[in-house]
Structure formats: C-alpha cells, structure tokens
C-alpha positions in Angstrom: -12.4 2.0 -21.0 -9.0 0.5 -22.7 -5.9 1.8 -21.0 -3.4 3.7 -22.9 -0.7 2.6 -20.6 -1.1 -0.6 -19.1 2.6 -1.8 -18.5 1.7 -2.2 -14.7 -1.2 -4.7 -15.2 0.9 -6.5 -17.9 3.8 -6.7 -15.4 2.0 -7.8 -12.4 0.3 -10.5 -14.7 3.7 -11.7 -16.1 3.0 -10.4 -19.6 5.5 -9.2 -21.8 6.5 -5.6 -21.6 8.3 -3.0 -23.6 10.3 -1.7 -20.4 9.7 -1.8 -16.6 6.5 0.1 -15.1 7.1 2.3 -11.9 5.2 4.3 -9.4 5.9 5.5 -5.9 4.3 4.7 -2.7 3.3 7.7 -1.3 3.5 9.7 -4.6 0.3 11.7 -4.0 1.6 13.5 -1.1 3.7 16.0 0.8 6.6 16.0 -1.6 4.7 18.0 -4.1 4.3 21.9 -3.3 1.0 21.4 -5.4 -0.5 18.7 -2.8 0.7 21.1 0.0 -1.4 23.9 -1.5 -4.6 21.6 -1.7 -3.9 20.5 1.9 -3.3 24.2 3.3 -7.0 25.3 2.5 -8.4 22.4 4.5 -8.9 21.6 8.2 -6.6 19.0 8.2 -5.7 15.4 6.4 -9.1 13.7 7.0 -11.1 16.2 5.3 -8.6 15.6 2.1 -9.3 11.9 2.3 -13.1 12.4 3.0 -13.9 14.6 0.1 -13.7 12.6 -3.1 -12.9 15.7 -5.5 -9.9 16.7 -3.4 -8.8 13.2 -3.3 -9.3 12.9 -6.9 -7.2 15.7 -7.3 -4.0 15.0 -5.5 -4.4 11.4 -7.0 -3.7 12.9 -10.5 -0.9 15.2 -9.6 2.0 13.0 -9.5 0.5 11.5 -13.0 0.8 15.0 -14.2 3.6 16.1 -12.6 6.1 13.2 -12.2 4.8 11.0 -15.2 4.5 7.4 -13.3 3.2 4.5 -14.7 0.2 4.5 -12.4 -2.1 6.5 -10.0 -2.7 5.2 -6.4 -6.3 6.5 -4.9 -5.5 9.1 -2.2 -6.7 7.7 1.1 -5.4 6.0 4.4 -5.4 2.6 5.7 -7.1 3.5 8.9 -10.3 4.3 7.2 -11.3 0.5 8.0 -11.1 0.9 11.7 -13.0 3.9 11.8 -15.9 2.4 9.6 -15.8 -0.5 11.9 -16.6 2.1 14.9 -13.1 3.4 15.8 -12.6 6.8 15.1 -9.5 8.1 14.7 -7.8 11.6 14.5 -4.6 12.5 12.7 -2.6 14.9 15.0 0.4 16.9 13.8 3.8 15.7 14.9 2.0 12.4 16.3 0.3 10.6 13.7 -3.0 8.4 14.0 -4.5 8.7 17.5 -7.6 6.5 18.6 -9.9 7.4 21.7 -10.8 4.2 21.9 -9.3 0.7 21.8 -9.9 -3.1 21.6 -8.2 -4.9 24.6 -10.9 -6.8 25.7 -13.8 -9.2 24.9 -16.1 -6.4 26.2 -14.6 -3.7 23.7 -16.2 -6.0 20.8 -19.3 -4.1 21.4 -17.7 -1.1 19.8 -17.1 -2.5 16.8 -18.8 -4.1 13.7 -18.0 -5.5 10.5 -17.9 -2.6 8.3 -20.2 -2.3 4.9 -18.5 -0.6 2.0 -21.4 2.0 2.1 -19.7 3.4 5.1 -16.5 4.1 2.8 -18.5 5.5 0.0 -16.2 8.6 0.0 -13.2 6.4 -1.3 -15.5 4.6 -3.7 -16.8 7.9 -5.1 -13.4 9.2 -5.4 -12.0 5.9 -7.2 -14.9 6.8 -9.9 -14.1 10.7 -10.3 -10.5 9.5 -10.8 -11.0 7.0 -13.2 -13.2 9.2 -15.3 -10.6 12.0 -15.1 -7.6 9.7 -16.0 -9.3 8.9 -18.9 -7.5 5.8 -19.4 -3.7 7.3 -19.6 -2.7 5.2 -16.7 -4.2 2.4 -14.4 -5.5 3.1 -10.9 -4.4 1.3 -7.8 -6.8 1.0 -4.8 -5.3 -0.4 -1.2 -6.1 -1.3 2.3 -4.1 -2.4 5.2 -3.4 -5.6 6.0 -5.4 -7.1 9.0 -2.5 -7.2 11.3 -1.6 -3.9 10.8 -5.0 -2.6 11.3 -5.4 -4.9 14.4 -2.1 -3.2 15.9 -3.5 0.6 15.6 -7.0 -0.4 17.0 -5.4 -2.1 20.0 -2.5 0.1 20.6 -4.5 3.4 19.8 -1.6 5.1 18.1 1.7 4.3 16.4 4.5 2.7 18.4 8.0 1.5 17.9 6.8 -1.8 19.9 3.2 -2.3 19.3 3.6 -4.1 22.5 -0.2 -3.8 23.7 -1.3 -5.3 20.5 1.4 -7.9 20.8 0.3 -8.7 24.3 -3.2 -9.6 23.2 -1.6 -12.1 20.7 -0.2 -14.0 23.8 -2.8 -13.3 26.4 -6.2 -13.2 24.3 -5.2 -15.0 21.0 -9.3 -16.0 20.8 -9.8 -12.2 20.9 -7.2 -11.5 18.5 -8.5 -14.0 16.0 -12.2 -12.6 16.2 -11.2 -8.9 15.7 -8.7 -9.9 12.8 -11.5 -11.8 11.4 -13.7 -8.8 11.8 -11.0 -6.6 9.8 -10.9 -9.2 7.1 -14.4 -9.4 6.5 -14.8 -5.7 6.3 -11.4 -5.4 4.0 -12.6 -8.0 1.5 -16.1 -6.1 1.0 -14.2 -3.0 0.9 -11.7 -3.7 -1.7 -14.3 -5.5 -3.8 -16.3 -2.3 -3.8 -12.9 -0.8 -5.0 -12.6 -3.0 -7.9 -16.2 -2.5 -8.9 -15.8 1.6 -8.7 -12.8 1.1 -10.9 -9.6 0.2 -9.4 -7.4 -1.8 -11.9 -5.0 -3.4 -9.2 -5.4 -4.1 -5.2 -2.6 -3.6 -2.8 -2.4 -4.8 0.5 0.0 -2.9 3.1 1.3 -4.7 6.0 3.4 -2.1 7.5 4.1 -3.8 10.9 4.8 -7.1 9.7 8.4 -7.0 10.6 7.5 -7.1 14.5 6.2 -10.4 14.6 8.0 -13.6 15.0 7.7 -16.0 12.4 5.2 -18.2 13.9 2.9 -15.5 15.3 3.2 -13.8 11.6 2.1 -17.1 10.0 -1.0 -17.5 12.5 -2.0 -13.6 12.9 -1.2 -11.9 9.4 -0.3 -14.1 6.6 -3.5 -16.7 7.1 -5.6 -13.6 6.7 -3.7 -11.9 3.9 -4.1 -15.1 2.1 -7.7 -15.1 2.9 -8.1 -11.6 1.4 -6.1 -12.3 -2.0 -8.0 -15.2 -2.5 -11.3 -13.2 -2.6 -10.2 -10.3 -4.7 -9.6 -12.2 -8.3 -11.0 -9.8 -10.6 -7.7 -7.6 -10.6 -4.1 -8.3 -9.7 -3.2 -7.9 -6.3 0.0 -6.9 -4.8 1.2 -7.8 -0.9 4.0 -5.3 0.7 4.8 -6.3 4.1 7.7 -4.2 5.6 10.4 -6.1 7.1 8.7 -9.6 6.8 11.7 -11.2 5.1 11.0 -14.8 6.3 7.4 -14.4 4.9 8.4 -14.6 1.2 7.9 -18.2 0.9 4.3 -17.8 2.4 3.7 -14.8 -0.3 5.3 -17.0 -3.2 2.5 -20.0 -2.2 -0.6 -17.3 -2.2 -2.8 -16.2 -5.2 -1.3 -12.7 -5.3 0.4 -11.7 -8.4 3.2 -9.2 -7.1 5.2 -9.5 -3.8 6.7 -5.9 -2.8 10.3 -5.8 -1.4 11.3 -3.4 1.2 14.8 -1.7 0.8 16.4 -4.1 3.1 15.6 -7.3 1.1 18.2 -8.7 -1.0 17.0 -9.1 -4.4 19.0 -12.2 -5.5 17.6 -13.9 -2.7 13.9 -12.9 -3.3 14.0 -14.0 -6.7 15.2 -17.3 -5.7 12.6 -17.7 -2.9 9.8 -16.4 -4.9 10.5 -18.3 -8.0 9.3 -17.0 -11.3 5.7 -17.3 -10.8 5.4 -13.9 -9.1 6.2 -10.1 -10.1 8.3 -8.5 -7.5 7.9 -4.8 -6.7 10.6 -2.5 -5.4 13.0 -1.8 -4.0 15.1 1.5 -4.1 16.2 2.9 -0.7 13.8 6.1 -0.5 16.8 7.7 1.7 18.9 7.4 -1.6 16.8 10.4 -3.0 18.6 12.6 -0.9 21.7 11.8 -2.9 22.7 13.8 -6.2 20.9 12.8 -9.5 24.0 11.5 -10.7 23.9 8.9 -7.7 20.3 8.0 -8.2 20.7 7.4 -11.8 23.6 4.9 -11.0 21.8 3.2 -8.3 18.6 3.2 -10.1 20.3 1.2 -12.9 22.2 -1.1 -10.6 18.6 -1.9 -9.2 17.1 -2.6 -12.4 20.2 -4.9 -13.3 19.7 -7.0 -10.4 16.2 -7.6 -11.0 17.3 -8.5 -14.8 14.6 -10.4 -16.5 12.5 -11.3 -13.5 8.9 -9.8 -13.5 9.4 -6.5 -11.8 7.4 -3.4 -11.1 10.0 -0.7 -10.1 9.1 1.5 -6.8 11.2 2.4 -3.5 11.3 -0.1 -0.7 9.1 1.8 1.2 6.9 5.5 0.8 8.9 8.4 -0.4 9.7 10.5 2.5 8.1 14.0 2.8 11.0 16.1 2.5 12.3 14.4 -0.8 13.2 16.7 -3.4 10.4 16.2 -6.4 13.1 16.3 -9.0 15.0 13.7 -7.7 11.5 11.5 -7.7 11.6 12.5 -11.5 15.3 11.6 -12.1 14.3 8.0 -10.4 11.4 7.6 -12.4 12.7 8.9 -15.7 16.0 6.8 -15.2 13.8 3.4 -15.2 11.1 4.7 -18.0 14.6 5.1 -20.4 16.2 2.0 -18.9 17.2 -0.6 -21.9 18.2 -3.8 -20.7 
C-alpha cells in the first residue's frame, strides 16, 4: 500500500523532504484522555499490550488526535524476556517486576531463544494497525536493545544503578555474553516478524546505555546492536541510546539509518561526530512541554534551526511525560509542521 505521508521514511533514508517529519516517543499513552479511557476498562497494562484490537486502537490515537507523521505500535520492550521465559508484572508505582532472574549459569535453564510465534499478539496488532492506518502514515516497530533487556532480566526490576546486572559483566562476562547472544537472536527474529507484518521502520531503545563505561558499552551493548541492525535491512532502522554520548562514533559506523539523540546531547557536536551519512532524531527536552505554548514554539524553532539542513526527524529527547498537557504536545508538533527554513 502506498503511503500518503512518507516523510519519515524519506528523512530516514536521507532523501529530500518538504519539511521535517515529527513523532513523539510514548505518544500512544498516558497523556491522552482517550488512552486512559481504554486502559480504565482493563485489568492492567499487559492486557492492553496483549490484545491486538486494543493495542491497535491506542496506536492510532496520536495519529488522529495529535497529527503526528508516524504511528508507533503500542507494546513494551519487556515482551522479549517474557517470550524467552521470564514473566514480568507491571506494578503500579513500581514499574516492571520479574519473579525470576538470571544471575548464574544454572539460571540459563529458565530461558530460551524465543520464536516470533510467542509474540504473535504484537505482529497481529501490527497487521491490524497497518490496515486501519490505510496508508496515512508509516508504522514504527521496535524492541529494546540487548543490554537494556539484559539489565532487567538480571536485576529483576528497574533500578537507578543496575548494580546486579553490572556485577555480572565484571564477575561472569561469559555468562553475560551467552545471555546477550540469546536476547539478540530472539530480537532479530522478532523484528523480522514485525517487518513481515508491516512495520515500515524499526527503532531499538537502549534505555540504560548511559550507565556503562565506554569499554563495557562497546563490548556488551554496541556490538549486539550492530549485529541486529545488520540483520534488519528491509526497512530503515533507528538506534536510540539514552545517555550514550560517547557512543555516537560507534553508531555512525553502523548500518542503521538514524541515530536518536537524548535532550542532553549537543546538536552541533552530534552533527560533527556523525557526519552527513546518517539522519539524527530528537531532541527537545520533554520537560520543556510543561512550559507555556509561546516558549514551546520558540524553543522548538531554535532546535530546528540548530539541526539546519542536516538530515533530521523531530522528536523529544526521551518519552513524553505522562502528566504533559496534550495541547502542549500538539503545539510542539504543529510548530515543526509549519516551520519554514
């Protein structure tokens, strides 16, 4: 099906665009009253993720209500460890909790390389969403980067330090590589299934990239991200690694199309380090959307001017915060869509 709005895909490939495309990380979610209405009827977050018709409904909401240039399938990065054998629960006020963890060779018996069929609810949601979008905008598929998934599987929950996960890197590096390899193989198969189901672009989220020192990041994260993007060649790929300032040269030499920048990354520096061969995505501070619309408009224009003629997809530097006023998100989006260089 031909896309009526293919700005995102053209920008990712470095092709000419009439204007900068824009979407927002976590756009399908808690900022929208319409999302909260759907969620209120359910047992919890996981029921929404695992019900294709509902995941489709909330994926479409920001396209209809905010006018973004892309949809991103409503799911979670933690579906991969669950498909591999580690079930998680999403606890209100605490985040994800795993009853089982991987901290020794003996624990490897708990997990396996997952098959895409174990995540058919995601691919079903993608197929349904593609049909409902009817070519209006592209659909983004995604997964967590292996290090970030590993961190949750070892820690058993979110953490400020992920010290248990980092301990394994120092004390049992061979075990770490075995688990990371299994996560990587599972993720490649999963992302290929997303592409086959209709995803037009794939994004990898390395949420906990910033807590590793440089050498460890290269060994235990970037090497596995490289393997994944090399295996996903049918559609453009984006790597977003929060806090991985020193990893930009690594990403610049990967086969990904786009590099996401968090809001602490300097745009001018990123342009110099990455060069002209990649698209940059980002990177307005999500907290700026708490400001008034006049400030949002001015700062958004300033961001666009800094990116200038460089290949660019506009976004926030991380996910939109749940208590953000949707009208302020809309102001951000409309400022980009009406911006004239």
